[in-house]
Backbone as a chain_set.jsonl record, in Angstrom:
{"seq": "MVRKPLFKPSDLNLRVNFTTTQSVESPVNGSITKKQVTLFTKYGAFKTRTLTQNYNVVGTSLQDTLVIGVKHDERINKTLGITIKGVNYQILDISPDDSNNYIAFDILTVKKVTK", "coords": {"N": [[81.859, 102.783, 122.233], [81.793, 99.638, 121.17], [83.307, 98.301, 118.32], [83.536, 95.562, 116.261], [86.182, 94.001, 115.31], [88.027, 93.608, 111.849], [89.18, 91.072, 111.643], [89.203, 87.874, 112.731], [91.673, 86.371, 115.143], [92.202, 84.011, 114.123], [91.877, 84.328, 111.516], [94.298, 85.096, 110.705], [96.425, 83.543, 108.926], [98.138, 83.696, 107.022], [101.631, 83.942, 106.269], [103.399, 86.619, 106.432], [105.97, 88.246, 105.273], [107.957, 91.2, 105.154], [110.163, 92.87, 103.072], [113.341, 94.395, 102.2], [115.81, 95.239, 99.577], [119.125, 95.326, 99.546], [122.369, 95.817, 98.643], [125.34, 93.637, 98.441], [128.24, 92.583, 99.239], [129.998, 90.507, 97.584], [131.502, 87.301, 98.876], [133.087, 85.798, 97.308], [134.066, 86.649, 94.654], [134.215, 89.86, 95.314], [132.217, 91.021, 93.735], [129.497, 93.438, 94.208], [126.331, 92.583, 94.828], [122.687, 92.5, 94.368], [120.637, 91.645, 96.869], [117.538, 90.352, 98.141], [116.246, 91.048, 101.8], [115.115, 90.278, 104.6], [113.023, 92.145, 106.911], [111.193, 92.001, 108.686], [108.28, 90.166, 110.112], [104.82, 89.404, 109.734], [101.667, 88.543, 110.606], [98.709, 87.937, 108.263], [95.637, 88.104, 106.437], [93.885, 87.717, 103.398], [92.049, 90.099, 102.432], [88.5, 89.751, 101.272], [87.298, 91.025, 98.19], [84.062, 92.96, 97.601], [81.478, 92.417, 95.111], [80.764, 94.795, 93.956], [82.992, 96.277, 94.426], [84.963, 95.1, 92.681], [84.212, 95.36, 90.179], [84.687, 98.31, 90.369], [87.166, 98.199, 90.024], [88.249, 97.239, 87.655], [90.003, 97.616, 84.61], [91.445, 99.738, 85.856], [94.212, 100.426, 87.123], [94.267, 99.171, 89.254], [93.421, 96.579, 89.171], [94.476, 94.0, 88.813], [95.216, 93.218, 91.536], [95.617, 92.368, 95.247], [94.237, 92.644, 98.455], [95.395, 92.832, 101.336], [95.253, 92.288, 105.059], [97.002, 92.722, 107.918], [98.144, 93.259, 111.408], [98.38, 96.725, 112.874], [101.104, 98.437, 112.343], [103.504, 100.449, 112.731], [105.997, 100.359, 110.803], [105.408, 99.789, 108.829], [105.68, 100.601, 105.269], [105.457, 102.168, 102.039], [107.918, 101.595, 100.59], [108.86, 98.873, 101.015], [108.79, 95.832, 100.512], [107.124, 92.671, 100.204], [106.9, 89.397, 100.753], [104.831, 86.376, 100.342], [104.161, 83.24, 100.732], [106.662, 82.189, 99.313], [106.489, 84.127, 97.206], [106.772, 87.42, 95.562], [105.792, 90.49, 96.215], [104.568, 94.055, 95.462], [104.022, 96.84, 97.736], [101.253, 98.763, 96.88], [99.41, 100.471, 98.171], [98.733, 102.045, 101.029], [96.394, 101.389, 104.038], [96.435, 102.492, 106.942], [95.276, 101.866, 110.201], [94.939, 104.166, 112.467], [93.289, 104.301, 114.846], [92.51, 103.921, 118.36], [92.086, 102.309, 119.099], [92.331, 98.156, 120.34], [93.083, 96.572, 119.208], [94.028, 96.778, 115.989], [93.883, 97.101, 112.37], [96.168, 97.195, 109.226], [95.247, 97.989, 106.209], [96.445, 96.185, 103.148], [97.39, 97.287, 99.811], [98.289, 95.463, 97.184], [100.395, 94.136, 94.848], [101.254, 91.631, 92.392], [104.765, 91.282, 91.758], [106.322, 91.036, 88.752], [109.116, 89.54, 86.946]], "CA": [[80.835, 101.64, 121.226], [82.697, 98.848, 120.477], [83.705, 98.035, 117.072], [83.988, 94.314, 115.417], [87.117, 93.836, 114.643], [87.759, 93.32, 110.505], [89.653, 89.827, 111.356], [89.183, 87.126, 113.843], [92.856, 85.889, 115.152], [92.441, 82.563, 113.593], [92.038, 84.551, 110.222], [95.732, 85.61, 110.104], [96.844, 82.493, 108.343], [99.403, 83.913, 105.915], [103.136, 85.308, 107.089], [104.0, 87.93, 105.723], [107.66, 88.701, 104.943], [108.272, 92.137, 104.753], [111.503, 92.805, 102.773], [113.821, 95.443, 101.226], [116.864, 95.22, 98.747], [120.391, 95.641, 100.036], [123.66, 95.757, 98.215], [125.611, 92.859, 99.256], [129.273, 92.111, 98.592], [130.258, 88.434, 97.558], [132.784, 86.849, 99.496], [133.978, 85.301, 96.28], [134.981, 87.539, 93.964], [134.28, 90.626, 95.796], [131.215, 91.784, 93.302], [128.049, 93.563, 94.925], [124.876, 91.629, 93.783], [121.594, 92.983, 95.01], [120.012, 90.632, 97.681], [116.499, 90.531, 98.917], [116.641, 90.634, 102.946], [113.509, 89.879, 105.425], [113.013, 93.011, 108.041], [109.904, 91.478, 109.752], [107.252, 89.238, 109.744], [103.826, 89.46, 110.289], [100.295, 87.446, 110.54], [97.67, 88.597, 107.63], [94.716, 87.73, 106.022], [93.729, 88.406, 102.322], [90.682, 90.641, 102.317], [87.991, 89.667, 99.865], [86.328, 92.418, 97.808], [82.678, 92.975, 97.255], [81.393, 92.373, 93.69], [80.973, 96.606, 93.544], [84.533, 96.862, 94.451], [85.541, 94.162, 92.113], [83.75, 96.192, 88.885], [85.168, 99.444, 90.079], [88.474, 98.286, 89.844], [88.054, 97.186, 86.177], [90.158, 98.635, 83.732], [92.352, 100.604, 86.323], [95.582, 99.913, 87.511], [94.359, 98.069, 90.611], [93.1, 95.581, 88.489], [95.083, 92.264, 88.909], [96.142, 93.694, 92.598], [95.48, 91.519, 96.054], [94.036, 93.069, 99.503], [95.818, 91.824, 102.859], [95.078, 92.57, 106.138], [98.032, 92.598, 108.692], [98.137, 93.707, 112.564], [98.857, 97.799, 112.665], [102.427, 98.693, 112.324], [104.147, 102.096, 111.697], [107.214, 100.054, 110.184], [105.178, 99.278, 107.207], [105.679, 102.042, 103.942], [105.322, 101.786, 100.564], [109.419, 101.188, 99.744], [109.244, 97.764, 101.801], [108.238, 94.658, 99.262], [106.334, 91.474, 100.499], [106.699, 88.222, 100.52], [103.806, 85.565, 100.8], [104.686, 81.901, 99.7], [107.728, 82.569, 98.255], [105.644, 84.762, 96.021], [106.955, 88.639, 96.0], [104.703, 91.268, 95.725], [104.87, 95.695, 95.647], [103.066, 97.729, 98.208], [100.741, 100.123, 95.911], [98.606, 101.563, 99.082], [98.343, 101.288, 102.426], [95.498, 102.208, 104.7], [96.705, 102.164, 108.123], [94.358, 102.092, 111.4], [95.361, 104.766, 113.329], [92.722, 104.554, 115.898], [93.12, 103.816, 119.427], [91.21, 100.448, 119.235], [93.366, 97.739, 121.099], [93.557, 95.715, 117.725], [94.084, 97.688, 114.537], [94.255, 96.367, 111.462], [96.393, 97.806, 107.934], [95.046, 97.455, 104.757], [97.657, 96.706, 102.24], [96.422, 96.872, 98.483], [99.543, 94.617, 96.863], [100.429, 93.839, 93.506], [102.869, 90.445, 92.25], [105.996, 91.733, 90.864], [107.133, 90.269, 87.728], [110.395, 90.222, 86.127]], "C": [[82.205, 100.625, 120.857], [82.778, 98.36, 119.17], [83.975, 96.536, 116.764], [85.242, 94.489, 114.955], [87.13, 93.131, 112.835], [88.303, 91.598, 110.707], [89.521, 89.215, 112.531], [90.908, 86.865, 114.048], [92.927, 84.471, 114.633], [92.341, 83.15, 111.963], [93.276, 84.754, 109.712], [96.125, 84.331, 109.994], [98.166, 82.538, 107.78], [100.779, 84.734, 106.55], [103.163, 85.293, 105.706], [105.082, 88.573, 105.864], [107.627, 90.303, 104.879], [109.816, 92.55, 104.437], [111.834, 94.027, 101.976], [115.109, 94.751, 100.865], [118.347, 95.542, 99.467], [121.275, 95.187, 99.125], [124.549, 94.796, 98.915], [126.793, 92.457, 98.469], [129.494, 90.64, 98.476], [131.214, 88.299, 97.845], [133.672, 85.955, 98.481], [135.071, 85.557, 95.538], [134.741, 89.048, 94.096], [133.279, 91.672, 94.917], [130.091, 92.243, 93.716], [127.332, 93.016, 93.56], [123.733, 92.666, 95.002], [120.574, 91.584, 96.042], [118.621, 90.962, 98.437], [116.639, 90.165, 100.463], [115.261, 90.994, 103.821], [113.882, 90.889, 106.551], [112.629, 92.501, 108.991], [109.379, 90.931, 109.422], [106.173, 89.603, 110.226], [102.651, 88.438, 110.204], [99.356, 88.25, 109.595], [96.748, 87.457, 107.313], [94.594, 88.377, 104.514], [92.187, 88.52, 102.802], [89.685, 90.409, 101.114], [87.297, 90.968, 99.388], [84.868, 91.778, 97.203], [82.63, 92.765, 95.84], [81.346, 93.571, 93.146], [82.332, 96.506, 93.499], [85.317, 96.396, 93.448], [84.976, 95.021, 90.321], [84.016, 97.417, 88.863], [86.616, 99.397, 89.819], [89.166, 97.57, 88.312], [88.772, 97.785, 85.071], [91.134, 99.659, 84.507], [93.35, 99.945, 86.773], [95.598, 99.245, 88.573], [93.692, 96.87, 90.161], [93.49, 93.965, 88.9], [95.445, 92.951, 90.426], [95.18, 92.501, 93.856], [95.076, 92.821, 97.345], [94.726, 92.034, 100.775], [95.78, 92.659, 103.745], [96.317, 92.22, 107.096], [97.771, 93.74, 110.179], [98.916, 95.247, 112.351], [100.347, 97.643, 112.986], [103.138, 99.546, 111.824], [105.467, 101.719, 111.312], [107.078, 100.007, 108.875], [104.996, 100.678, 106.515], [105.708, 101.345, 102.665], [106.836, 101.353, 99.643], [109.369, 100.283, 100.152], [108.148, 96.892, 100.471], [107.487, 93.601, 100.303], [106.586, 90.138, 100.031], [105.58, 87.257, 101.115], [104.151, 84.254, 100.262], [105.648, 81.635, 98.725], [107.195, 83.626, 96.712], [105.914, 86.758, 96.27], [105.988, 89.622, 95.168], [104.957, 93.291, 96.538], [103.733, 96.098, 96.431], [102.516, 98.761, 97.292], [100.166, 101.062, 96.875], [98.527, 100.863, 100.583], [97.123, 102.19, 103.245], [95.346, 101.781, 105.908], [95.395, 102.758, 109.126], [95.078, 102.91, 112.17], [94.492, 105.177, 114.694], [93.285, 103.853, 117.334], [92.462, 102.604, 119.76], [92.447, 99.777, 119.855], [93.758, 96.672, 119.904], [93.081, 96.648, 116.471], [94.521, 97.459, 113.546], [95.04, 97.632, 109.917], [96.194, 97.127, 107.296], [95.956, 97.708, 103.379], [97.026, 96.433, 100.736], [98.269, 96.267, 97.723], [99.657, 93.837, 95.318], [101.698, 92.769, 92.855], [103.48, 91.373, 91.211], [106.668, 90.57, 89.948], [108.099, 90.38, 87.064], [110.579, 90.017, 84.448]], "O": [[83.301, 100.932, 120.386], [81.729, 97.732, 119.027], [85.085, 96.299, 117.241], [85.335, 95.292, 114.026], [86.323, 92.242, 112.563], [87.812, 90.816, 109.893], [89.703, 89.925, 113.52], [91.551, 87.175, 113.045], [93.967, 83.858, 114.871], [92.759, 82.358, 111.12], [93.5, 84.653, 108.506], [96.227, 83.786, 111.092], [99.082, 81.732, 107.945], [100.844, 85.822, 107.123], [103.065, 84.658, 104.656], [105.126, 89.529, 106.638], [106.72, 90.488, 104.068], [110.641, 92.581, 105.35], [111.033, 94.63, 101.262], [115.558, 93.849, 101.573], [118.132, 96.532, 100.166], [121.033, 94.059, 98.696], [124.627, 95.031, 100.121], [126.677, 92.057, 97.311], [129.142, 89.784, 99.287], [132.103, 88.973, 97.325], [134.766, 85.485, 98.79], [136.242, 85.177, 95.517], [135.012, 89.685, 93.078], [133.33, 92.882, 95.142], [129.274, 91.324, 93.659], [127.465, 92.964, 92.337], [123.994, 93.269, 96.042], [119.917, 90.716, 95.468], [118.632, 91.826, 99.314], [117.116, 89.048, 100.661], [114.531, 91.956, 103.58], [114.917, 90.663, 107.178], [113.255, 92.385, 110.044], [109.536, 90.737, 108.216], [106.292, 90.227, 111.281], [102.913, 87.399, 109.598], [99.103, 89.367, 110.048], [96.865, 86.286, 107.674], [95.131, 89.47, 104.332], [91.411, 87.691, 103.277], [90.011, 90.844, 100.009], [86.819, 91.808, 100.15], [84.6, 90.715, 96.642], [83.693, 92.906, 95.236], [81.765, 93.712, 91.997], [82.865, 96.673, 92.402], [86.328, 97.036, 93.16], [85.817, 95.027, 89.422], [83.823, 98.028, 87.812], [87.242, 100.389, 89.447], [90.362, 97.466, 88.042], [88.085, 98.602, 84.458], [91.67, 100.484, 83.767], [93.271, 98.716, 86.784], [96.624, 98.711, 88.995], [93.408, 96.088, 91.068], [92.741, 93.04, 89.211], [96.565, 93.405, 90.189], [94.206, 91.874, 93.438], [95.607, 93.919, 97.179], [94.545, 90.836, 100.99], [96.185, 93.798, 103.512], [96.636, 91.049, 106.886], [97.286, 94.86, 110.024], [99.983, 95.207, 111.739], [100.752, 96.813, 113.8], [103.461, 99.551, 110.636], [106.287, 102.631, 111.409], [107.921, 100.097, 107.983], [104.379, 101.637, 106.979], [105.952, 100.166, 102.412], [106.904, 100.95, 98.482], [110.47, 99.957, 99.709], [107.17, 97.27, 99.827], [107.362, 94.088, 101.426], [106.44, 89.87, 98.838], [105.386, 87.314, 102.329], [104.488, 84.3, 99.078], [105.543, 81.051, 97.646], [107.599, 83.65, 95.549], [105.232, 87.33, 97.121], [105.583, 89.589, 94.006], [105.345, 93.628, 97.657], [102.591, 95.846, 96.047], [103.287, 99.643, 96.911], [100.27, 102.273, 96.678], [98.352, 99.731, 101.035], [96.963, 103.402, 103.106], [94.495, 100.952, 106.229], [94.723, 103.766, 108.908], [96.046, 102.345, 112.679], [94.818, 106.085, 115.458], [94.389, 103.31, 117.37], [92.472, 102.096, 120.881], [93.487, 100.424, 119.985], [94.827, 96.061, 119.913], [91.959, 97.066, 116.185], [95.749, 97.542, 113.512], [94.493, 98.707, 109.669], [96.545, 95.947, 107.29], [96.173, 98.744, 102.75], [96.269, 95.486, 100.526], [99.281, 96.924, 97.966], [98.848, 92.999, 94.92], [102.885, 93.097, 92.853], [103.0, 91.974, 90.249], [107.301, 89.569, 90.282], [108.145, 91.419, 86.405], [111.533, 90.531, 83.864]]}, "num_chains": 1, "name": "protein.A"}
């Protein structure tokens, strides 16, 4: 039985940069600073929640989160951050698609990083 994919290729219009923070030595004075480094980039799309799903997350820690779908990649984990259109997000949850389908998507629940 052929399952309909979650997204069409034309839906994947967001450039999602997967990042990590690394300590780098400043060439000017030798001090150590933390810098965000992009490890890899994938295309993704926002996934809208249904009205019932929105009601279920009100009042929980997932209230101010977004859901993003990207093509399946085993490198994606919760220690990575993501950047979309210059905005940094933290990965709260990953729902990987480990099926044997030729098109598989990972669903990421992310929250905007505020400083």
